[in-house]
Structures are given as C-alpha cells and as structure tokens.
N, C-alpha and C positions, 0 to 999 in steps of 0.2 A: 295419334298426328299431330304434324308442327303446325306451329301458322304461317311453315311455307308451302308446304302441303296443301292446309284449306284456301291459300292466298292464290296458289296453282289451278284447284278446283275451282273457287270461284272462277277465276281469268278464263278457264274450260267453257264456262257457259256464253263466252263467246261466241264458241262457234256456232252454241243456238239463235244468238241473236242477228246471226251474220246472215243463217240460213232464213232468216222474218224478214232478210234487206236494208237489215240495219248499219248505219256506217262503223264503219272501225272505229270514228274519232269520237261515236256517239254512244261505243260501248258502255263505259265507268255510268255514264248520265244513268242510260237505262236502266241497269244492273245495279244500281246502288239507291233507285226510291224504291225495288222491293229490297235490298239486301237492308235499308234500316230503318225499315215494320220490320224483319227476323231479328236483328239486332234487341230491337228494344223490347222483343216481346225475351227473348234469354234474357239479356239481361238486368229484364223484370222479374222473371223466373227463379236467378242465381239470389235476389235480394239485392243489387246492384243501387238498383232506379228503384229508389220509396213509392215514385208516385208514375204511374203506368201516361206516357205523355201525352199518348193517343188516344183519340178519343172511342168510344162503345160502335162496335159497327163499323171503325176502320181497323182492327190490329190482324197480328199474325193467325189467329182460329176465328176470323173470316174469310181467310182466302181458302186455307189448307182443306178446308174439308168440299171442299164443290172443284165442277169437272165443268168441262164444252164452255162454248157459248155463255153461259151463264156467270162463269166466274170470269173471263175477260173482260164482261160486262160490270159486275162487280167490282172487280181493280181499274177501273175507269173510274164508276162510284166513288169509290175513296180519295183516287189523287183527286179529282175534282172536291171532294167533301175533304179536303187539310188541306186547297189552294185556298179553296172559299170561307172554312168554317162552316156550309152548310150543306145540307142533302136534301135532293127530290124525294120525296119520300110518296101514299096512298094515305089521300086525304082517310080515316075510319067514315067520317061523319057523310060525308060525299061520293058516292059511286062513281070511279071511272078521276074522280078530280085527282091534283097534287097540289103540295099544295111545296115550300121550303120548310125542313127544320133549322135549327142550328144547331149543331153537334159539337162547337169547340171553340172559344175565343182568344185562346192564342197563341197571339205574335209569331212566337214564335217557330208553332210550326207552322201557318202560313205563310212564311218568308223562307222554312226547308220547303215547301213544294209550289211554292209563289208559280204558275205556269208550266206548274206538272204535268205531263199528256204521257201517255205510252207511245209508241210504234208499232208495236205486236198488235199482226193481226191473224196470226194465229192462235189460238186456245190453246191446243197441243202442248206450243215449246213455251206458254205458259206455266202451265202441268208443270210440264217438265223442270223446267227453271225451280218452283219452288219442289216439287219432291226433291232435288237435287241440292239446298239449300236444308230439307227435311233432314237428307240424309246424314252429315254434315256432322262430326263429334266436338260439337260447341263447347261440352264440358271441358274438351282440352284444349279450346280455343281462348275459355274463359281464361285459364290459369295464364297467360299474356294479358288476356284485356283480347275485350272487343275492340273497343282502338285503337291501338296495336295493331290488329288484324286488316281494320281499320285502315289504317296508314299501307301495311303492307301491302293492299290492295290500290291505292293510289299510289306509291312507288313502285312498283310493279307498269299500272298504265303509263307511267311519265315516260320509263324505261325503254315504250315497246313498242310506243307510236309516237316518237319524240319531232311532237310538234302542238301549238299550241303552249299552255302553260308546263307542260309536260318536258318540253324544250329545256329548258333555265330549271327542272323543277333538285331543288334544294339539296342533297345527299344525308339524311340524317347522323352521318359521323362529324358532319361541317357542323350542323346545326347541335350538338351537342355538343362536344370542342367548346361554338361559340360563348355555349350560355352555360357551360362548367369557367368559364373566361369570366365571364360578366357576374356568376354568383348573383342574381336574382334576388331577391327578402319578398319576407311574407310584407303587408302591407304597405310594395313601390305598386304603381300604375304603369305596366306596363304595356308597348303599342308597338303595331307593326302595323307601317302607310299602305303595305303590298302586302298582304297576307298569305296571299293565297290560300292555300288547304289549310291556313293554316300553323305549319309542321311548327315554327319558332314561338308561339304565344303556349300549344302544348309541348313541348319541352319546358320551357319555365314553367311555367304549373308541374309538368311535371320535378323539376327539380325543385320545387318547394317542397312542395310533398314528401318528399322524402329530407327534408333536412325538417320537417313539423311534428312526422310519425301521422303522415297524410292527414294533416291541418288538426289533430285532437293534439296536438299542443296550445292552439290558438283558442281564442274564448270562443260564444258564441256571434261576438259583431265581427268580430275579425275573421272568421267563415264566413258570411256572407259578404263579405267584403270580397275576400276572393273568389267566391263561387261568382258573386254576380259585377262585379267591379275592378279588378284591379285586373282582365285588361281586356286591353280595342285594339281589334285590327280593321282596316276599311280593302276591300277589293274593288275593284271597279268593276269583274266579267261576274250576268248575276249567275250564271251554272260555277263557275268556280268558286263563286259567296255558298252556294247551296252545301255541296261537298265541306268546305269548313267549317260551318252550321251546323253541318251534321258530324263531324268527326270530332268541334268543341262537346256538342253536345252526348257523344259517346262514350268522354272523356271526364266527364261527371261539373265540365266547364257552358255554363248557360247563357250567359252577363245581362244584356239592360232587357230592357222591351224591344229590340233587332236585336237580339243574342251575341255574342260579342265579336261577330266579325260584323259589318256594316256596309252598306251597298251604298258607292262613292266613289269619287274619283280625292285622290289625299290630295293633288297638284291642283282643285281647283277649291268649293266651298267646304267638302268635307274633311280634307285636310287643316284647312284655316281654326275651323270649329273646336281640332281637338285638344286636349286640357296638357298643357308640360305635363310628361313625362319625367318621370324617375330612371327607366331603362327603357331603350326601345333593339329592337333587332328586329333584321331587314335585310330580305337580297331584290330589290328592283327591279323591277322587267329593261331588260336591257334593249340600245336601239334609240329614234327620233321619236320625242311625240310628234302623233297627227296630226296636221293643221301646223305644223310648229310653234315658233314660240305661243303665239293665239289662245294654242290647246292648252297652255299648264296660263291659268288663272287666277294665279294667288298674288294678289297686291302685294304681300307683305316679303315676296322675294326680290332680294334687291338687284341678282345679276340678272337679268331676264337672257334664256338659255331655251334652243326649242333641245336639247342632250337631256334626255329623261332621272337618266343617273346623276349626270346636280346637279338638274333639279329637286329630284327625291335624297340629296345628300344639306344642301342646304335648307328643307323642311327639317328635316334632322336634328341638328345641329343646332337653329334654331328652335324646335319643342321640350329640347330638356328643360328641368326642374338645373339650377343650381346646384353643382355638384352629379345634375344625373348624367349616367354613359349610355353608350352605342358602343355596340358591333354592325356593320350592315358589309355586304359581299359587295363589290363594284370592280368592271372590269377594269385592264391597266389602261385605257384609251381616260380616264377620268384623274390619273397621275400624274399622265402629264400635259393634257388636252392646251392648247397655249389660248390665250385672248378670256372670256368669261371661267376657262377654269381656271387658269393661273389667279384671276380674280377671288374665287373662290374657295381655293384650295388656303392662298392667304387667309381669308377672313373665316375659315374655319379653322388653320392655328393661330387665331390670335386669341378668338370667344373661345375658345376651345383647348386642353390639353391632349392631342393628338401625340398618344405616348407610343400605339404598337401598328406596326401594319406586318399582315401574313398572307406570304407572295404562292400563292397554292397553285400546287400542277395542274397543267395541260389534260383534259379528259374525262373530269369527273364529273363533268357538266354533261345532260344527253347532247347539247349541241358542241361539235366535234371542235376544238383548235381555240375556245374559246381563253380567253389569259384573266384569268383574275385576283381579287386580294382583301380583303380582311382587314377593312380599317377600323380600329378599336379608340375610343375619347372618349373624353368626359366632360361635362362643363364648366368651365375655370380654368385652375392651375390647379399642381397636385398642392402647390401647400394652403390656397386661398379658392373655394368654392363659386367664391360672390367676386370673384377676379375677371375683369372687361376685354381687357387688352395684353397680347403676348401672352399670352398661357401657356403656348407650349414652347420648353428650353428643349428635349429631345424628345425623337424616335427610335423605336428602337425598330429594327427589321428585320423576323424572319426570313429566310430565301429554304421555302420547300417545294419549289419551281428546276430550279438547274439542276441539270442530269440525276431530274429524277423520271420510274419508271414509265410506261404508256399505262396508264386507266383508262377498264373499261369492262367490261362483263368478265373477259378469261382474267381478266386482273384488277380488281374490284379496288375500291379506294376505301379502306377504313379504320377505322380507331388508333389502330397501332401504330400511324403515319403522321397522327395528330399532340400523342403524347411525347416526343420530343420537345413540339410546342406548346404547352399546356407548360408543361414542367419545367421551362426556359419565362412564360412570362409569368405565373406563379411562383418562385423560389421554392424549393422542399421543407427551410424553417415557415415555412408562412403560410403549405395547403393544412385545406381542414380551418381555418379562420375566414369564419361566413361574415364575417359585418359590412358585405354591402359597397356599397357607394363611401357609406359613412365610417368617423371616425378613424384609429389610427391606420389598418390595413387597406385604406383610399391612396394610404401617400406611401408607406411600409414596403407594398409589394415591390413599386417602383424603383424604390430605395436600395433592395436588396436583391437587384438582378445584377446582373454580372454575363458577359460580351462570351459566348462560346463556348458553342452546341454544334459536336462533326459528326450527326449520324446522317446513319447514307452513305456512308463513304465519302464524308467532303472534304477528308484530309487530302484521298484524290482526287478532286477535283482542281485541276486549272486556275491559276488566278489570276488576271495581263496585269500588265501596267495600266493602274489607271488612276486617278484619281481620289475613287474612294478608293484605292488599297496603300496609298501616298503614306508615307509613317508609321506601317502597322505593320507587326512583327508579322514571319511566314508562315507561323501557328496560325493567327488570328485570322490570317486574309483569308485562311482556308475554314472557315469556321461559317458554321449558317444564321449565329443567329449575333448582329451587331447595331453597334449606336450607333444614333447622327446625331450632331447639336443642329436647334433649328439657325444657328450662323453659318454652318460649313450646307444648309441645304441652300440656302439664299445667295451662297456666295459660288457654291460651284455648278449647283442644281436649275439653279434661276425660282426657286421653287419646286417642279420635278418633283414628285415622290419615287418619280417611277423610280429605283434608286438599285443598284445586283451590282454586286463585284467580283458574284464564282463564275468561270464560262463555261458553257454545258460544250457539251466533248462532240456535237452535232454540227456548234456553230459554225460560220466562218469565215480565217480575220481574212476583212479583205485589206491588209498590207501582202497579203501573203499571194493576191491572182494577179491572173496576167492583167497586162497593159490591156484595154478595152476593144482596140483594133487586133489583137487574139481571138478575145473573146466575142467578136463580133465572126470573125471569121471562124471559130468555129460552129458557131449559130447556123450560119450561112451554107458552108458545106453538112449538117445533119440535114437541113429543113430537103438543098439540092438531095441526098441519095433518099429520104420520104417521099419529092413527090416524083420520081425516078421509080419507086415500089409502087405510087401508088398509079402509074404511066402504065405498067406494068400490069396490075390487077388488072384496071382495063382492057387492056387488052387481048385481057384474057375470058375474059367478060361478056367478049365480044363486042364492047364498045369503043372505038376507037373514035370515029368519028366525033362522040360526046368528047372526049378524052381531048382529040387538038381543039371545041370547041373554049378546051374550059384555058387549055395553052396559051394562045392567042393575048388575050388580055397579060397576062403572063409576060410575054416578050415586048406587049409598050411597056409597060414597070418598068423592066430590066431591062429598056432601051437598045433591043440588041436588035432593029433595027430588021432586021427578020422575022419568020414568026418561026418556030420554037418546034 
C-alpha cells in the first residue's frame, strides 16, 4: 500500500465525519486530533521516537480497546487532558469526590491540543474511525515516513477544499525546488514568517539531514541546535499552527518551548522580536490586511502599506543577516504596484542583491488565475555581504509562464517542470557544492551563469519587438533565461520588475484590434441578440407581461421614445 493509497483511505474517513454533522472545512482538524495520537503510537512502536510524547492514559492503547459511550467520553477527557495537562479522576480516599491530577507538563503537547475538542456525537462513528486507522498498513507507510503521510493529507485537504489556507497551499515540488536552490546548511537559523503548516521548514530540515547523514555527521551540540533552535516559524491562525506543530513533531523537529512554529503575527510584535536569520523561505498570504495599514503594527517597516505581501517582503529583507539569503513566493502585483510598491522594490534592490526572479505558470495554486513569482535575494552585494547600498547589479529572470500548459488535477505541476530552471540557477559545474551563503559558492554560481535556456519549446514562441528584445540576437530573444542590468530596469521599467519578453500564443495584439467604434458595435449587436432570445424564452414560459415590465426601462435607457 502506497502513501497515496493511505492518504485516500484517510480522506474517505471524512464521509464518516459528514454523517456526524461535521462541516467540510473542519474535516482535517477533527481527523488529525485522533490521527496524531495514532501516528505517535506507530512512531514509538517503530523506535522512531525514543520517548513517547503523550502521557499515560492519553495514548492510542487507551482508546482502541473501548467502545460505546465510554469510548466517546474517554476521548473527550483525553483531549481535555492533553490541552490542559490535567485530568479529573476519582479521589480514592474520599468516595464520590474527584480531584485534578497533573498528567503532563509538556508545553508543546499543550500547544498542539490547545482548545482541542471533538464534535463527534455518535460513539459508533468514533469506533469506525479507530477501527479504520488500526487496519491501515502502517509498516508500508513508515518506509516513506509518517510525517510525509501527514503532509500528503494536508495537501489532499488543500486540493479538495479550495478554501482558507489551502487556497494558496504551496505545491510540494515548488517548495523542494526553492530549498535546493537556497541550499540551507546545518548551523544556520532558518525562518518562515508565514509558516502555514510548516512545509518550507520541514523541507529545509530534510535537505540538511540528507547532506549530513540524518545529522550523524554533526556532534551532539550541533544536533541539539538542529532539533531545537535551527527553525522558527510564525503562524497567525491557531488551527493552522496546530497542524504545523504536529507536522514538525512527526518529522522529528521539536523547536523551543513554543514548538517550531510560534503563534502570532509576523507583521506585529511576533515578527519584530525575531532574531536575524541566515535563511528565510516563505509564501506570504495574498490579499490586503484587514483593517488596512493600521493592522500592520511594525514600527520598523519604513514604507507603510496595507498590502500584506509588500509588508512581508519588507520584513524578510530587513530580517536577514549580512549574507543571509531568501526565496519568497509573491504575486505579480508586488512586481509592478506603484507608489509604496516602487519604493519597497528600490529599497530591496538597494539593500540586497536581488539576483533571480522565477515567473511561475498559472494554475499551480488552488486559487485559479493567481499569477506568482519567486524572488531570490541575499543581504549585501555579490562581492560584499556587508555592503548596504546599490547591492543589486543584475537581475536574472526565468520565464516559466509564457506558453506553458494549464496546470491542474489532470495535468499536475511537478518537479520535472522546475529542473531546467534549477540547472540555469546553479550551473552544472557548481552543482554539489554546498557552501550555502558563505564562501566562494555565494558569488561563483552567479558569475558562471549564462543566458539561454529553451525548454518547453521556447524557440517556437513569438517575440514581439519591445525594449526587452532590442539589441538581442534572435535566438537569445527566444530564451526563457535572460539577464537585465539594474540600470536597464531603472531606465526602461521605472523599477517595475514585471519583466517579460516572450509572447503568449493566447495573447491579443492591441495593434491588430478593430477600431473602438467597431468593437462597441459588435458588442451591442451580441447584446441585442441575447435580449431577443431571452424575450422569446419569457414568452414561451408564459411570462410575456413580466418581460414587458423589464423592457420598459430599457426603452428609456435607449431613448427610443416608445415602449419596446
């Protein structure tokens, strides 16, 4: 049984939850409260977890042997005990009385189960869920890791619900590609100020473990740092943070007393208190901050804005150490928004080396039509990490959007689509060098880049005559990988970073459009025909009088002087 099979089996349990009146949006939260207890049990049995993190009386074996109303009541009591660290029990010395007993003092477990409560009302539904979880082939699941199985469930939820945080769930292939480009190293402080379910932090941890033989190449002190201090995330939504904490623990990441992911607002006090980072990986939430600029309470952000992505971008480049590097997913509007947007982009290019922009295809996020990019930058210049001004000299742009297929469930976006970009980002001669943001690698991988990359039939894509294509040979004009100087961006784009040079086959050439009067006439003709068809339909339905009522205002608008 593959992980995908198990994920589907777990997702099928949502039918059981639906039968108990639980809303679609609450499926995963309800399911993972129980699933986490089971996964901890399986990890402990397999020896993956050296110490059982759940207290006696709150474990899987305390549930799967019970049935009926006793099972449901005990499950509710377990959730309360995990949340508060205390449980109510009968006092053996005084008949009929109860006392509160301390069952655990683990702040991480309390954080995971804060305010946890089940909405299940039927004991038979809880029994069915427990029986199904016991029937799963967990031995097969553990070959890929239970943490990866949990990740699969979160991704399944995001793709099915198309709402809430799942609406902008970052595709796993994109996360892994960004991590491979950034190359996080053991001993570095890695942050995500918009952590969600901690996908970036977990991918960075897995990358480091691959480079260090699952941390065995490190001494005990270094291992402890990786486990408890290397990763910090911030998440605003408590229910999402719960999923993130579970996700991290299942991947062997404990964090500090608050866990890997802290509850708070990175655009408020929680973000202002973060230490400077070596690496920041993020996909900030899209949209406008509720309450406008007033809800973004950071005094250290120079440029006030209600645009959350612009505010997050300021936080990220300001919170990097000298030489620190970042990869951030941002929507198109951040690249061209005027006013404060222009000022923030100039400040970014002044303080950091914005060396790479990846233009992503549409359809890879669950909110259809969202156009996004990944910005890669480092604090300081390519030659001097302590440089504080004029740090960006060249910006390399990879266009993975123009004339790309429409991605979705039937045509999923995968790592194969990002491989050409990764090869262009890090030249083949430097692949395998893992010096991260320090040493010769930091500048050499930029020096060895060369324009020209023609994957996905780029040479067949038309290139209009624009500023981007002037003084460029024909073959290079069709490349998906181009380099633009900071001076050219200032002079030709007014510091907009919305740079494209390939022509989409579906785009409309404004120069070839008919005259406006012709277009307006065609539109009016189509509208008239539509109204005539609606009028006929109303008559056929016996609603001629109602149709006439609607036509009278139309006659006034058209100034015909008569009723239609």
